[in-house]
C-alpha positions in Angstrom: 0.0 -0.2 -0.1 0.7 3.5 -0.6 0.0 5.5 2.4 -0.7 9.0 2.2 -2.0 12.5 4.1 -4.5 14.3 1.4 -6.4 17.6 1.5 -9.1 18.4 -0.6 -9.0 21.8 -2.4 -12.6 22.3 -1.9 -12.4 22.5 1.8 -12.8 26.1 3.8 -10.4 25.2 6.4 -8.5 22.1 4.4 -6.6 20.0 7.1 -4.6 17.3 6.0 -6.4 13.5 6.3 -4.9 9.6 6.6 -4.9 8.6 2.9 -4.3 5.1 1.0 -3.2 6.4 -3.1 -4.4 3.5 -5.8 -2.6 2.4 -8.3 -5.1 3.9 -10.7 -4.8 7.3 -9.0 -7.4 7.6 -6.5 -7.0 8.5 -2.2 -9.2 6.7 -0.1 -9.7 7.9 3.1 -9.5 5.8 5.5 -11.6 7.4 8.5 -14.5 7.9 6.2 -14.9 3.8 5.2 -14.8 2.7 8.3 -17.8 5.5 9.2 -19.4 4.3 5.9 -19.4 0.5 7.0 -20.4 1.7 10.5 -23.6 3.4 9.0 -24.5 0.8 7.1 -24.8 -1.7 9.7 -27.0 1.2 11.1 -24.8 2.4 13.8 -26.4 5.2 16.0 -22.5 6.7 16.7 -21.3 5.2 13.4 -18.3 9.1 13.4 -17.7 8.1 17.0 -17.1 4.2 16.3 -14.8 5.1 13.1 -13.1 7.7 14.7 -12.2 5.2 17.6 -11.2 2.2 15.3 -9.5 4.0 12.7 -8.7 7.8 13.7 -7.5 9.9 10.6 -4.0 10.2 11.8 -1.0 7.9 10.7 1.0 8.4 14.0 -2.0 7.3 16.2 -2.8 4.3 14.5 1.3 3.1 14.6 0.9 4.3 18.2 -2.3 2.1 19.4 -2.4 -0.5 16.6 -0.4 -3.9 17.1 0.0 -4.7 13.3 -0.5 -1.3 11.3 0.0 -2.8 7.9 -2.4 -5.4 8.7 -5.1 -2.8 9.7 -4.8 -0.4 7.0 -4.6 -3.6 5.0 -8.0 -4.5 6.3 -9.4 -0.7 5.7 -8.4 -1.0 2.1 -10.2 -4.4 1.9 -12.9 -2.9 3.1 -13.4 0.1 1.0 -13.1 -2.9 -1.7 -16.0 -4.8 -0.5 -18.2 -1.5 -0.2 -17.0 -0.5 -4.1 -18.4 -3.9 -5.1 -22.0 -3.1 -3.2 -21.6 0.2 -4.9 -21.5 1.8 -1.4 -18.7 4.6 -1.7 -20.4 7.7 -0.1 -22.1 8.8 3.3 -25.9 9.3 3.3 -24.9 13.0 3.8 -23.4 12.9 0.7 -19.5 12.7 2.0 -17.6 10.4 -0.2 -14.7 7.7 1.1 -12.7 8.2 -2.2 -11.3 11.0 -4.3 -9.9 11.2 -7.8 -6.1 12.3 -7.2 -4.3 12.3 -10.8 -7.0 13.4 -12.9 -9.2 16.0 -11.2 -7.1 17.7 -9.0 -9.4 18.1 -6.1 -6.8 16.5 -3.8 -3.0 17.4 -3.2 -1.0 15.1 -0.8 0.7 16.7 2.2 3.5 15.1 3.8 2.9 11.5 4.6 2.4 11.4 8.2 1.1 13.7 11.0 3.7 13.4 13.5 7.1 11.8 14.0 7.8 10.9 17.4 11.9 11.1 16.8 14.1 11.9 13.2 17.3 10.3 13.5 19.1 10.6 10.2 22.1 8.4 9.6 25.2 8.5 7.8 25.7 5.3 6.3 26.5 5.8 2.2 30.0 5.4 2.6 30.5 6.8 -1.4 29.0 10.0 0.1 31.1 9.9 3.4 34.4 9.2 1.6 34.0 12.0 -0.5 33.3 14.4 2.1 36.8 13.5 4.2 38.7 13.6 0.6 37.6 17.2 0.6 38.8 18.1 4.2 42.0 16.0 3.3 41.3 13.4 5.9 40.4 9.3 5.6 37.3 8.1 6.9 37.7 7.1 10.6 37.9 3.6 11.5 34.9 4.0 13.8 32.2 4.9 10.8 32.6 1.3 10.0 32.0 0.1 13.9 29.1 1.5 14.4 26.2 3.3 12.0 26.3 7.1 13.6 23.8 9.5 13.3 22.3 12.9 14.4 18.8 13.9 16.2 17.1 16.7 14.6 13.7 18.5 15.1 10.1 16.9 13.9 8.4 20.0 13.5 10.4 21.7 10.4 9.0 18.6 7.8 7.0 19.9 4.9 5.9 17.6 1.6 5.3 17.3 -1.5 5.2 20.5 -3.9 6.0 23.1 -1.1 8.1 25.5 -0.8 11.8 25.1 0.8 12.6 27.4 2.9 16.2 29.5 2.6 16.8 30.7 5.6 18.1 34.2 6.3 22.1 33.1 7.9 23.0 30.6 5.2 24.5 31.5 1.3 25.1 27.8 0.3 21.8 25.9 0.4 22.3 22.2 -0.8 19.8 19.1 -1.3 20.1 15.4 -0.4 18.9 12.7 -1.6 18.0 10.0 0.9 15.8 7.0 1.6 13.8 7.3 5.4 12.2 4.0 7.2 9.5 4.6 9.1 9.2 2.5 12.6 5.5 0.8 13.3 6.2 -1.2 16.2 7.8 0.0 19.6 11.5 -2.0 21.2 13.6 -1.9 22.9 17.5 -4.1 22.7 16.1 -4.9 19.8 17.4 -8.5 18.6 19.2 -8.1 14.8 17.2 -11.0 13.6 13.7 -9.1 14.8 14.5 -5.7 13.7 12.6 -6.3 10.7 9.3 -6.3 12.0 9.8 -3.4 13.3 9.9 -1.5 10.2 6.3 0.1 9.0 7.5 1.3 5.4 9.7 3.5 3.2 9.4 7.0 1.9 11.7 9.4 0.1 13.8 12.0 2.4 15.1 15.3 1.4 17.4 16.4 4.4 18.2 19.9 3.6 21.6 21.6 4.3 23.2 25.2 4.9 26.6 24.3 4.5 28.4 27.3 4.9 26.6 26.7 8.5 27.2 23.6 8.7 31.1 23.6 8.0 31.3 25.4 10.7 29.2 23.8 13.2 31.5 20.6 12.2 34.7 22.6 13.0 33.8 22.4 16.1 33.0 19.1 16.4 29.5 19.4 17.4 26.1 19.7 15.6 25.0 19.7 12.8 22.3 21.7 14.1 21.5 25.4 12.5 22.9 24.1 9.6 20.2 21.5 9.5 17.0 22.0 11.8 15.2 24.5 9.6 13.5 21.9 6.9 13.3 19.0 5.5 11.0 17.0 3.3 9.4 13.7 3.4 7.1 12.0 0.6 4.8 11.4 -1.3 3.7 8.7 0.1 5.0 5.4 2.6 5.3 2.3 1.2 4.5 0.1 3.3 7.2 -3.1 4.2 4.8 -5.7 2.9 5.0 -4.2 -0.5 8.7 -5.0 -0.4 8.1 -8.6 0.6 9.2 -7.9 4.1 13.0 -7.7 2.7 15.3 -4.4 2.8 14.6 -3.0 -0.6 17.6 -1.7 -3.4 15.7 1.0 -4.5 17.3 3.4 -7.6 17.8 6.7 -6.5 18.2 9.8 -8.7 18.1 13.8 -8.3 16.6 15.8 -10.9 17.5 19.4 -11.3 15.2 21.8 -13.3 15.3 18.9 -15.5 18.8 18.0 -15.4 19.6 14.1 -13.7 22.9 15.1 -10.9 22.0 12.7 -8.8 22.3 9.2 -9.0 22.7 5.5 -6.5 21.1 2.7 -4.5 19.8 2.8 -1.5 21.5 -1.1 -1.1 24.5 0.8 -1.3 24.5 1.6 2.5 27.3 0.0 4.6 24.6 -0.5 7.5 21.4 -2.4 6.9 18.3 -0.9 8.1 18.0 -4.0 10.6 21.5 -2.6 12.1 20.6 0.6 12.4 17.4 -0.5 14.5 19.3 -2.7 16.7 21.6 0.4 17.5 19.4 2.5 18.1 17.4 0.7 20.5 20.5 -0.7 22.9 18.8 0.8 26.2 16.0 2.8 24.3 13.1 2.3 23.3 12.4 2.9 19.5 8.9 4.1 19.1 6.2 4.2 16.4 6.4 6.9 14.2 10.0 7.3 14.4 11.6 8.4 11.5 15.1 6.8 10.3 17.2 8.3 7.3 19.6 6.8 5.2 22.2 9.5 4.9 22.7 10.8 1.4 23.2 8.1 -1.5 26.8 8.7 -3.4 26.8 11.7 -5.9 23.2 12.6 -3.9 23.9 16.2 -3.0 25.2 19.0 -4.4 28.5 19.4 -2.2 29.9 16.3 -3.1 29.4 17.6 -7.2 30.2 20.9 -6.7 27.1 22.3 -8.2 24.7 24.2 -6.0 20.8 24.9 -6.3 19.4 28.6 -7.1 16.6 30.2 -5.6 13.3 29.1 -7.8 15.0 26.1 -8.6 12.9 23.1 -9.3 13.9 19.5 -7.2 12.8 16.4 -7.8 13.7 13.3 -5.8 12.6 9.9 -7.7 12.9 6.4 -5.6 12.0 3.2 -7.5 8.5 1.9 -6.6 8.2 4.9 -4.4 7.8 7.9 -6.6 8.6 11.6 -7.3 9.4 14.0 -4.5 9.2 17.4 -6.2 9.6 20.5 -4.3 10.7 24.4 -5.5 13.5 26.2 -3.9 12.3 29.7 -1.9 14.1 32.5 -2.1 16.3 33.9 1.0 14.8 35.4 4.0 15.5 38.6 5.9 15.5 37.3 9.2 12.5 38.9 10.2 9.8 36.0 9.2 9.6 37.5 5.7 10.4 36.9 2.1 
């Protein structure tokens, strides 16, 4: 399944809602599916029941359901039943499915409403090697021993088609082509052989970086902080782990800037597996549903490696096999007063 959050363009006060994106370009509203079924069963409090069974929040479903993939598969199966019997709207006229590709009545937002903890790893040796080469250094032995990561804030995430913030304090902005994993089950001191069972799915991550500020922070051997914390992009969907037969995928990845291919790599080039990352993080620490792990930049996956730099107004398109395209435009540099 492709899990998304969608916004209906006709709403006066549009709020993102949990959806399932179908292969034929429709968005199923998971919460509305349950409301429709409870109503057709004659339940008086069908909305209350639907909100309890299937809240329109992926973060709540991940935290409350023992097997969120199985539950969302059940929801999709319920939709197929309702479609078969011709019951695709509630009695008040609320539809349970919307056309995404052909009518433009809905648009996609970031696919998860609340990230519990954000950890971004540094797992692709090609990218790491290039960075240390630029500093005239070799990769430290410790890099090969542990899957290192930094923690970032969870409130700066945006979704597809949203404008990327260019902060007032930086002159050098960069994109980063990454795969991200969403945790679907809690755990502590997770064994390597059990780690994969904690994966909910995968999405695309663009970890936007202020390179001049990051360079200063890392020279102090601390951070990154202001070099990273202002904006990250995620989406357009989360593809659930079952779509990859519960095997960590090796996906082709590209970055297209203004129609020109800049980056090309594969997620499987990572030195560490997702299972190793999960096991490492969970040592005497909780891994929680809704946590997002970034893989780190794939080889060639940023302007820093290529000595090519994005500019205000550029369109960045990250393409990942079997997930889709994450497209954003780079905003103008701010003035430091919240105005652009």
